[in-house]
py3Dmol code that shows the C-alpha trace and the ligand (Angstrom):
import py3Dmol

protein = """\
ATOM      1  CA  UNK A   1     -11.942  18.312   8.208  1.00  0.00           C
ATOM      2  CA  UNK A   2      -9.984  20.210   5.568  1.00  0.00           C
ATOM      3  CA  UNK A   3     -10.947  19.398   2.014  1.00  0.00           C
ATOM      4  CA  UNK A   4      -8.712  18.263  -0.831  1.00  0.00           C
ATOM      5  CA  UNK A   5      -9.553  17.633  -4.468  1.00  0.00           C
ATOM      6  CA  UNK A   6      -7.553  14.923  -6.425  1.00  0.00           C
ATOM      7  CA  UNK A   7      -7.453  14.924 -10.221  1.00  0.00           C
ATOM      8  CA  UNK A   8      -5.972  11.683 -11.518  1.00  0.00           C
ATOM      9  CA  UNK A   9      -6.457  10.495 -15.084  1.00  0.00           C
ATOM     10  CA  UNK A  10      -5.393  10.470 -18.719  1.00  0.00           C
ATOM     11  CA  UNK A  11      -6.612  11.682 -22.082  1.00  0.00           C
ATOM     12  CA  UNK A  12      -8.951  10.906 -23.813  1.00  0.00           C
ATOM     13  CA  UNK A  13     -11.505  10.563 -21.027  1.00  0.00           C
ATOM     14  CA  UNK A  14     -11.026   7.284 -19.190  1.00  0.00           C
ATOM     15  CA  UNK A  15      -7.758   6.434 -20.945  1.00  0.00           C
ATOM     16  CA  UNK A  16      -4.640   5.697 -18.882  1.00  0.00           C
ATOM     17  CA  UNK A  17      -2.269   7.438 -21.324  1.00  0.00           C
ATOM     18  CA  UNK A  18       0.624   5.131 -20.470  1.00  0.00           C
ATOM     19  CA  UNK A  19       0.290   5.297 -16.724  1.00  0.00           C
ATOM     20  CA  UNK A  20      -1.098   3.094 -13.950  1.00  0.00           C
ATOM     21  CA  UNK A  21      -3.627   5.690 -12.924  1.00  0.00           C
ATOM     22  CA  UNK A  22      -5.398   3.310 -10.574  1.00  0.00           C
ATOM     23  CA  UNK A  23      -2.216   2.635  -8.634  1.00  0.00           C
ATOM     24  CA  UNK A  24      -1.281   6.320  -8.441  1.00  0.00           C
ATOM     25  CA  UNK A  25      -4.818   7.226  -7.327  1.00  0.00           C
ATOM     26  CA  UNK A  26      -4.774   4.550  -4.603  1.00  0.00           C
ATOM     27  CA  UNK A  27      -1.351   5.702  -3.345  1.00  0.00           C
ATOM     28  CA  UNK A  28      -2.386   9.396  -3.323  1.00  0.00           C
ATOM     29  CA  UNK A  29      -5.643   8.659  -1.576  1.00  0.00           C
ATOM     30  CA  UNK A  30      -3.702   6.764   1.142  1.00  0.00           C
ATOM     31  CA  UNK A  31      -1.457   9.777   1.602  1.00  0.00           C
ATOM     32  CA  UNK A  32      -4.575  12.018   1.624  1.00  0.00           C
ATOM     33  CA  UNK A  33      -6.138  10.077   4.454  1.00  0.00           C
ATOM     34  CA  UNK A  34      -6.159  13.113   6.872  1.00  0.00           C
ATOM     35  CA  UNK A  35      -8.176  15.046   4.277  1.00  0.00           C
ATOM     36  CA  UNK A  36     -11.759  14.851   3.111  1.00  0.00           C
ATOM     37  CA  UNK A  37     -11.061  14.173  -0.559  1.00  0.00           C
ATOM     38  CA  UNK A  38     -13.175  14.486  -3.718  1.00  0.00           C
ATOM     39  CA  UNK A  39     -11.816  12.758  -6.859  1.00  0.00           C
ATOM     40  CA  UNK A  40     -12.017  13.564 -10.585  1.00  0.00           C
ATOM     41  CA  UNK A  41     -10.400  12.106 -13.705  1.00  0.00           C
ATOM     42  CA  UNK A  42      -9.857  15.506 -15.432  1.00  0.00           C
ATOM     43  CA  UNK A  43     -10.530  19.218 -14.910  1.00  0.00           C
ATOM     44  CA  UNK A  44     -13.972  19.458 -16.441  1.00  0.00           C
ATOM     45  CA  UNK A  45     -15.760  19.771 -13.134  1.00  0.00           C
ATOM     46  CA  UNK A  46     -13.019  21.664 -11.276  1.00  0.00           C
ATOM     47  CA  UNK A  47     -15.106  24.802 -10.596  1.00  0.00           C
ATOM     48  CA  UNK A  48     -17.556  22.661  -8.623  1.00  0.00           C
ATOM     49  CA  UNK A  49     -15.014  21.422  -6.070  1.00  0.00           C
ATOM     50  CA  UNK A  50     -12.051  23.820  -5.981  1.00  0.00           C
ATOM     51  CA  UNK A  51     -13.672  26.691  -4.076  1.00  0.00           C
ATOM     52  CA  UNK A  52     -14.306  24.528  -1.003  1.00  0.00           C
ATOM     53  CA  UNK A  53     -10.840  23.027  -1.052  1.00  0.00           C
ATOM     54  CA  UNK A  54      -7.539  24.067   0.542  1.00  0.00           C
ATOM     55  CA  UNK A  55      -5.597  21.498  -1.471  1.00  0.00           C
ATOM     56  CA  UNK A  56      -5.555  20.456  -5.106  1.00  0.00           C
ATOM     57  CA  UNK A  57      -3.514  17.387  -6.081  1.00  0.00           C
ATOM     58  CA  UNK A  58      -2.955  16.468  -9.720  1.00  0.00           C
ATOM     59  CA  UNK A  59      -1.553  13.384 -11.458  1.00  0.00           C
ATOM     60  CA  UNK A  60      -2.628  13.607 -15.015  1.00  0.00           C
ATOM     61  CA  UNK A  61      -1.429  12.589 -18.498  1.00  0.00           C
ATOM     62  CA  UNK A  62      -3.180  14.752 -21.027  1.00  0.00           C
ATOM     63  CA  UNK A  63      -5.764  16.814 -19.136  1.00  0.00           C
ATOM     64  CA  UNK A  64      -4.784  20.461 -18.639  1.00  0.00           C
ATOM     65  CA  UNK A  65      -6.461  23.625 -17.372  1.00  0.00           C
ATOM     66  CA  UNK A  66      -8.353  25.755 -19.917  1.00  0.00           C
ATOM     67  CA  UNK A  67      -7.231  29.469 -19.912  1.00  0.00           C
ATOM     68  CA  UNK A  68     -10.301  30.301 -17.706  1.00  0.00           C
ATOM     69  CA  UNK A  69      -9.480  27.463 -15.292  1.00  0.00           C
ATOM     70  CA  UNK A  70      -5.806  28.544 -15.200  1.00  0.00           C
ATOM     71  CA  UNK A  71      -6.989  31.996 -14.070  1.00  0.00           C
ATOM     72  CA  UNK A  72      -9.314  30.386 -11.494  1.00  0.00           C
ATOM     73  CA  UNK A  73      -6.581  28.249 -10.065  1.00  0.00           C
ATOM     74  CA  UNK A  74      -4.198  31.156  -9.865  1.00  0.00           C
ATOM     75  CA  UNK A  75      -6.783  33.273  -8.096  1.00  0.00           C
ATOM     76  CA  UNK A  76      -7.523  30.332  -5.737  1.00  0.00           C
ATOM     77  CA  UNK A  77      -3.781  30.121  -4.921  1.00  0.00           C
ATOM     78  CA  UNK A  78      -3.503  33.852  -4.411  1.00  0.00           C
ATOM     79  CA  UNK A  79      -6.109  33.545  -1.694  1.00  0.00           C
ATOM     80  CA  UNK A  80      -4.260  30.626  -0.012  1.00  0.00           C
ATOM     81  CA  UNK A  81      -4.949  27.540  -2.105  1.00  0.00           C
ATOM     82  CA  UNK A  82      -2.167  24.987  -2.371  1.00  0.00           C
ATOM     83  CA  UNK A  83      -1.671  22.891  -5.548  1.00  0.00           C
ATOM     84  CA  UNK A  84       0.525  19.804  -5.401  1.00  0.00           C
ATOM     85  CA  UNK A  85       1.177  18.854  -9.013  1.00  0.00           C
ATOM     86  CA  UNK A  86       2.938  15.691 -10.102  1.00  0.00           C
ATOM     87  CA  UNK A  87       4.621  14.167 -13.175  1.00  0.00           C
ATOM     88  CA  UNK A  88       2.466  14.578 -16.309  1.00  0.00           C
ATOM     89  CA  UNK A  89       0.772  17.723 -14.967  1.00  0.00           C
ATOM     90  CA  UNK A  90       3.427  19.717 -16.845  1.00  0.00           C
ATOM     91  CA  UNK A  91       2.313  18.121 -20.191  1.00  0.00           C
ATOM     92  CA  UNK A  92      -1.007  18.584 -21.901  1.00  0.00           C
ATOM     93  CA  UNK A  93      -1.681  18.815 -25.607  1.00  0.00           C
ATOM     94  CA  UNK A  94       0.712  17.758 -28.366  1.00  0.00           C
ATOM     95  CA  UNK A  95       0.320  18.969 -31.947  1.00  0.00           C
ATOM     96  CA  UNK A  96       1.507  17.078 -34.966  1.00  0.00           C
ATOM     97  CA  UNK A  97       4.339  18.773 -36.842  1.00  0.00           C
ATOM     98  CA  UNK A  98       3.328  19.297 -40.481  1.00  0.00           C
ATOM     99  CA  UNK A  99       4.803  16.732 -42.885  1.00  0.00           C
ATOM    100  CA  UNK A 100       6.200  14.679 -40.007  1.00  0.00           C
ATOM    101  CA  UNK A 101       5.143  11.780 -37.812  1.00  0.00           C
ATOM    102  CA  UNK A 102       6.378  13.577 -34.737  1.00  0.00           C
ATOM    103  CA  UNK A 103       4.483  15.736 -32.318  1.00  0.00           C
ATOM    104  CA  UNK A 104       5.464  18.730 -30.212  1.00  0.00           C
ATOM    105  CA  UNK A 105       3.928  19.844 -26.913  1.00  0.00           C
ATOM    106  CA  UNK A 106       1.888  23.107 -27.010  1.00  0.00           C
ATOM    107  CA  UNK A 107       2.430  25.832 -24.400  1.00  0.00           C
ATOM    108  CA  UNK A 108      -0.808  26.819 -22.672  1.00  0.00           C
ATOM    109  CA  UNK A 109      -2.056  29.159 -19.963  1.00  0.00           C
ATOM    110  CA  UNK A 110      -2.085  25.944 -17.856  1.00  0.00           C
ATOM    111  CA  UNK A 111       1.763  26.058 -17.882  1.00  0.00           C
ATOM    112  CA  UNK A 112       1.797  29.638 -16.702  1.00  0.00           C
ATOM    113  CA  UNK A 113      -0.341  28.704 -13.691  1.00  0.00           C
ATOM    114  CA  UNK A 114       1.780  25.687 -12.891  1.00  0.00           C
ATOM    115  CA  UNK A 115       5.149  27.356 -13.611  1.00  0.00           C
ATOM    116  CA  UNK A 116       6.560  24.588 -15.848  1.00  0.00           C
ATOM    117  CA  UNK A 117       6.255  23.225 -19.354  1.00  0.00           C
ATOM    118  CA  UNK A 118       7.156  19.683 -20.390  1.00  0.00           C
ATOM    119  CA  UNK A 119       9.311  19.218 -23.491  1.00  0.00           C
ATOM    120  CA  UNK A 120      10.120  15.517 -23.548  1.00  0.00           C
ATOM    121  CA  UNK A 121      11.659  12.733 -21.549  1.00  0.00           C
ATOM    122  CA  UNK A 122      14.285  10.187 -22.532  1.00  0.00           C
ATOM    123  CA  UNK A 123      13.604   6.443 -21.982  1.00  0.00           C
ATOM    124  CA  UNK A 124      13.111   5.303 -18.353  1.00  0.00           C
ATOM    125  CA  UNK A 125      16.553   5.355 -16.615  1.00  0.00           C
ATOM    126  CA  UNK A 126      18.195   5.408 -13.273  1.00  0.00           C
ATOM    127  CA  UNK A 127      19.566   8.846 -12.320  1.00  0.00           C
ATOM    128  CA  UNK A 128      20.581  10.908  -9.286  1.00  0.00           C
ATOM    129  CA  UNK A 129      18.362  13.534  -7.848  1.00  0.00           C
ATOM    130  CA  UNK A 130      19.923  16.380  -5.859  1.00  0.00           C
ATOM    131  CA  UNK A 131      17.773  17.772  -3.050  1.00  0.00           C
ATOM    132  CA  UNK A 132      17.821  21.367  -1.784  1.00  0.00           C
ATOM    133  CA  UNK A 133      17.498  22.011   1.930  1.00  0.00           C
ATOM    134  CA  UNK A 134      13.932  23.167   2.715  1.00  0.00           C
ATOM    135  CA  UNK A 135      11.029  22.330   5.076  1.00  0.00           C
ATOM    136  CA  UNK A 136       9.586  20.566   2.032  1.00  0.00           C
ATOM    137  CA  UNK A 137      12.564  18.199   1.767  1.00  0.00           C
ATOM    138  CA  UNK A 138      12.841  17.435   5.489  1.00  0.00           C
ATOM    139  CA  UNK A 139      13.645  13.750   6.033  1.00  0.00           C
ATOM    140  CA  UNK A 140      14.964  13.352   2.488  1.00  0.00           C
ATOM    141  CA  UNK A 141      18.731  12.850   1.952  1.00  0.00           C
ATOM    142  CA  UNK A 142      20.782  15.500   0.008  1.00  0.00           C
ATOM    143  CA  UNK A 143      20.725  13.229  -3.002  1.00  0.00           C
ATOM    144  CA  UNK A 144      19.142   9.912  -3.960  1.00  0.00           C
ATOM    145  CA  UNK A 145      19.036   7.562  -6.956  1.00  0.00           C
ATOM    146  CA  UNK A 146      15.746   6.868  -8.618  1.00  0.00           C
ATOM    147  CA  UNK A 147      14.369   5.006 -11.625  1.00  0.00           C
ATOM    148  CA  UNK A 148      11.981   7.189 -13.509  1.00  0.00           C
ATOM    149  CA  UNK A 149      11.290   9.245 -16.600  1.00  0.00           C
ATOM    150  CA  UNK A 150      13.647  12.167 -16.445  1.00  0.00           C
ATOM    151  CA  UNK A 151      11.376  15.009 -17.505  1.00  0.00           C
ATOM    152  CA  UNK A 152      12.871  17.886 -19.432  1.00  0.00           C
ATOM    153  CA  UNK A 153      10.885  20.808 -18.117  1.00  0.00           C
ATOM    154  CA  UNK A 154      11.118  24.484 -18.961  1.00  0.00           C
ATOM    155  CA  UNK A 155      10.630  26.490 -15.768  1.00  0.00           C
ATOM    156  CA  UNK A 156       8.280  29.376 -16.655  1.00  0.00           C
ATOM    157  CA  UNK A 157       8.687  31.428 -13.484  1.00  0.00           C
ATOM    158  CA  UNK A 158      12.254  32.384 -12.488  1.00  0.00           C
ATOM    159  CA  UNK A 159      11.168  33.150  -8.884  1.00  0.00           C
ATOM    160  CA  UNK A 160      10.443  29.489  -7.956  1.00  0.00           C
ATOM    161  CA  UNK A 161      12.182  27.858  -4.965  1.00  0.00           C
ATOM    162  CA  UNK A 162      14.066  25.007  -6.608  1.00  0.00           C
ATOM    163  CA  UNK A 163      13.744  21.766  -4.624  1.00  0.00           C
ATOM    164  CA  UNK A 164      14.977  18.966  -6.822  1.00  0.00           C
ATOM    165  CA  UNK A 165      17.467  19.012  -9.635  1.00  0.00           C
ATOM    166  CA  UNK A 166      19.527  16.482 -11.683  1.00  0.00           C
ATOM    167  CA  UNK A 167      22.534  16.732 -13.908  1.00  0.00           C
ATOM    168  CA  UNK A 168      22.521  15.726 -17.563  1.00  0.00           C
ATOM    169  CA  UNK A 169      24.272  17.633 -20.305  1.00  0.00           C
ATOM    170  CA  UNK A 170      22.358  16.326 -23.353  1.00  0.00           C
ATOM    171  CA  UNK A 171      19.013  14.631 -23.934  1.00  0.00           C
ATOM    172  CA  UNK A 172      20.092  11.013 -24.544  1.00  0.00           C
ATOM    173  CA  UNK A 173      16.800  10.103 -26.358  1.00  0.00           C
ATOM    174  CA  UNK A 174      17.361   8.014 -29.490  1.00  0.00           C
ATOM    175  CA  UNK A 175      16.435   9.776 -32.763  1.00  0.00           C
ATOM    176  CA  UNK A 176      12.672  10.110 -33.021  1.00  0.00           C
ATOM    177  CA  UNK A 177      12.003   9.114 -29.416  1.00  0.00           C
ATOM    178  CA  UNK A 178       9.135  10.900 -27.648  1.00  0.00           C
ATOM    179  CA  UNK A 179       8.165  14.502 -28.430  1.00  0.00           C
ATOM    180  CA  UNK A 180      10.083  16.901 -30.708  1.00  0.00           C
ATOM    181  CA  UNK A 181      11.073  20.345 -29.395  1.00  0.00           C
ATOM    182  CA  UNK A 182      12.790  23.361 -30.877  1.00  0.00           C
ATOM    183  CA  UNK A 183      15.347  24.076 -28.182  1.00  0.00           C
ATOM    184  CA  UNK A 184      16.298  22.342 -24.961  1.00  0.00           C
ATOM    185  CA  UNK A 185      15.144  25.113 -22.573  1.00  0.00           C
ATOM    186  CA  UNK A 186      15.212  22.698 -19.610  1.00  0.00           C
ATOM    187  CA  UNK A 187      18.929  22.945 -19.069  1.00  0.00           C
ATOM    188  CA  UNK A 188      20.390  25.545 -16.738  1.00  0.00           C
ATOM    189  CA  UNK A 189      23.173  28.111 -17.522  1.00  0.00           C
ATOM    190  CA  UNK A 190      25.863  25.600 -16.483  1.00  0.00           C
ATOM    191  CA  UNK A 191      24.800  23.324 -19.367  1.00  0.00           C
ATOM    192  CA  UNK A 192      23.819  20.359 -17.211  1.00  0.00           C
ATOM    193  CA  UNK A 193      21.550  21.178 -14.221  1.00  0.00           C
ATOM    194  CA  UNK A 194      17.860  20.514 -14.765  1.00  0.00           C
ATOM    195  CA  UNK A 195      15.020  21.313 -12.379  1.00  0.00           C
ATOM    196  CA  UNK A 196      12.808  18.387 -11.399  1.00  0.00           C
ATOM    197  CA  UNK A 197      10.880  19.935  -8.542  1.00  0.00           C
ATOM    198  CA  UNK A 198      10.052  23.396  -7.172  1.00  0.00           C
ATOM    199  CA  UNK A 199       7.723  25.487  -5.080  1.00  0.00           C
ATOM    200  CA  UNK A 200       6.216  28.492  -6.701  1.00  0.00           C
ATOM    201  CA  UNK A 201       4.637  30.958  -4.285  1.00  0.00           C
ATOM    202  CA  UNK A 202       1.482  32.588  -5.528  1.00  0.00           C
ATOM    203  CA  UNK A 203       0.061  35.201  -3.218  1.00  0.00           C
ATOM    204  CA  UNK A 204      -0.941  33.533   0.040  1.00  0.00           C
ATOM    205  CA  UNK A 205      -0.714  30.027  -1.579  1.00  0.00           C
ATOM    206  CA  UNK A 206       1.636  28.121  -3.830  1.00  0.00           C
ATOM    207  CA  UNK A 207       2.113  25.331  -6.321  1.00  0.00           C
ATOM    208  CA  UNK A 208       4.608  22.536  -5.639  1.00  0.00           C
ATOM    209  CA  UNK A 209       5.506  20.557  -8.741  1.00  0.00           C
ATOM    210  CA  UNK A 210       7.464  17.299  -8.775  1.00  0.00           C
ATOM    211  CA  UNK A 211       8.255  15.941 -12.295  1.00  0.00           C
ATOM    212  CA  UNK A 212       9.082  12.572 -10.794  1.00  0.00           C
ATOM    213  CA  UNK A 213       6.328   9.959 -10.620  1.00  0.00           C
ATOM    214  CA  UNK A 214       6.088   7.538 -13.533  1.00  0.00           C
ATOM    215  CA  UNK A 215       4.382   4.217 -12.972  1.00  0.00           C
ATOM    216  CA  UNK A 216       2.849   1.682 -15.394  1.00  0.00           C
ATOM    217  CA  UNK A 217       1.387  -1.826 -15.319  1.00  0.00           C
ATOM    218  CA  UNK A 218       1.524  -4.473 -18.069  1.00  0.00           C
ATOM    219  CA  UNK A 219      -1.850  -3.287 -19.398  1.00  0.00           C
ATOM    220  CA  UNK A 220      -0.933   0.441 -19.367  1.00  0.00           C
ATOM    221  CA  UNK A 221       2.729   0.276 -20.452  1.00  0.00           C
ATOM    222  CA  UNK A 222       3.479   2.434 -23.506  1.00  0.00           C
ATOM    223  CA  UNK A 223       7.270   2.626 -23.182  1.00  0.00           C
ATOM    224  CA  UNK A 224       8.862   1.097 -26.320  1.00  0.00           C
ATOM    225  CA  UNK A 225      12.375   0.844 -24.746  1.00  0.00           C
ATOM    226  CA  UNK A 226      14.170   1.646 -21.586  1.00  0.00           C
ATOM    227  CA  UNK A 227      17.727   2.513 -20.591  1.00  0.00           C
ATOM    228  CA  UNK A 228      19.951  -0.492 -19.661  1.00  0.00           C
ATOM    229  CA  UNK A 229      20.171   0.954 -16.131  1.00  0.00           C
ATOM    230  CA  UNK A 230      16.505  -0.121 -15.701  1.00  0.00           C
ATOM    231  CA  UNK A 231      16.508  -3.300 -17.717  1.00  0.00           C
ATOM    232  CA  UNK A 232      19.544  -5.176 -19.172  1.00  0.00           C
ATOM    233  CA  UNK A 233      17.814  -6.037 -22.451  1.00  0.00           C
ATOM    234  CA  UNK A 234      16.262  -2.594 -22.895  1.00  0.00           C
ATOM    235  CA  UNK A 235      12.754  -3.925 -22.712  1.00  0.00           C
ATOM    236  CA  UNK A 236      10.263  -2.024 -20.577  1.00  0.00           C
ATOM    237  CA  UNK A 237       9.448  -3.873 -17.325  1.00  0.00           C
ATOM    238  CA  UNK A 238       5.843  -5.100 -17.325  1.00  0.00           C
ATOM    239  CA  UNK A 239       5.202  -3.397 -14.032  1.00  0.00           C
ATOM    240  CA  UNK A 240       7.112  -0.197 -13.150  1.00  0.00           C
ATOM    241  CA  UNK A 241       6.520   1.796 -10.007  1.00  0.00           C
ATOM    242  CA  UNK A 242       9.826   3.728  -9.997  1.00  0.00           C
ATOM    243  CA  UNK A 243       9.825   6.539  -7.471  1.00  0.00           C
ATOM    244  CA  UNK A 244       6.523   5.322  -5.878  1.00  0.00           C
ATOM    245  CA  UNK A 245       8.521   2.396  -4.494  1.00  0.00           C
ATOM    246  CA  UNK A 246      11.113   4.751  -2.889  1.00  0.00           C
ATOM    247  CA  UNK A 247      11.001   6.132   0.631  1.00  0.00           C
ATOM    248  CA  UNK A 248      12.373   9.453  -0.690  1.00  0.00           C
ATOM    249  CA  UNK A 249       9.464  10.159  -3.030  1.00  0.00           C
ATOM    250  CA  UNK A 250       6.894   9.124  -0.451  1.00  0.00           C
ATOM    251  CA  UNK A 251       8.503  11.514   2.041  1.00  0.00           C
ATOM    252  CA  UNK A 252       8.453  14.361  -0.511  1.00  0.00           C
ATOM    253  CA  UNK A 253       4.791  13.783  -1.104  1.00  0.00           C
ATOM    254  CA  UNK A 254       4.030  13.597   2.621  1.00  0.00           C
ATOM    255  CA  UNK A 255       5.828  16.909   3.199  1.00  0.00           C
ATOM    256  CA  UNK A 256       4.157  18.574   0.265  1.00  0.00           C
ATOM    257  CA  UNK A 257       0.628  17.499   1.305  1.00  0.00           C
ATOM    258  CA  UNK A 258       1.238  18.575   4.895  1.00  0.00           C
ATOM    259  CA  UNK A 259       2.933  21.900   4.062  1.00  0.00           C
TER     260      UNK A 259
END
"""
ligand_1 = """\
1
ZN
Zn 5.198 8.896 -17.070
"""
view = py3Dmol.view(width=600, height=400)
view.addModel(protein, "pdb")
view.setStyle({"model": 0}, {"cartoon": {"style": "trace"}})
view.addModel(ligand_1, "xyz")
view.setStyle({"model": 1}, {"stick": {}})
view.zoomTo()
view.show()
């Protein structure tokens, strides 16, 4: 049986970091049924499991690869390893801006290995996802609507095969919402197209990253407000499963894990 390693967890150790990690872990383990799967909450023990695995799946909010681990994962991909990375995997560490209450994400070697760097996301909203034609998007319509956090991600590697995009000309975040950033490097040359999913070939292997994937429960919710397209009164729903409740996201995950 082929082996997979799932990393699902927040930061600090054991924290949920605003996500229903238990729900995501259960859903991913269901999808990983054909695999013999080991599970971790962060990357500390990665070197123990990765060499025996063909597949690495990550759903994290905070944990990120150290520079040495980023090299290890890139080498593992070069020799055929496949990394399916979801949602908060493009984040990591945020640093406080001097003389400010706000924080800014810090670029790491982790993002080079992944191929993307998270800047910020506006409040949970409904938006349209455009889907490129690919074996990885088989069974998924050319576009679909989803309720999720729209991640603003800076694509680090221009050679990626873009799979999912959305259109938004300007970050609609209210003043002071989420993370600060210097420049919106997530928007394309047309001033509105933003990448939400891609495949980055690395040697004989690859990394597939889907920025979609927010979910929270009442106990793990950290969203102060949401867009009226999600909730009339702007209050965050106590339970939110967004894309995980959609057939389209499930199909994208099935395809990515089987690819
Ligand atoms: Zn989220």
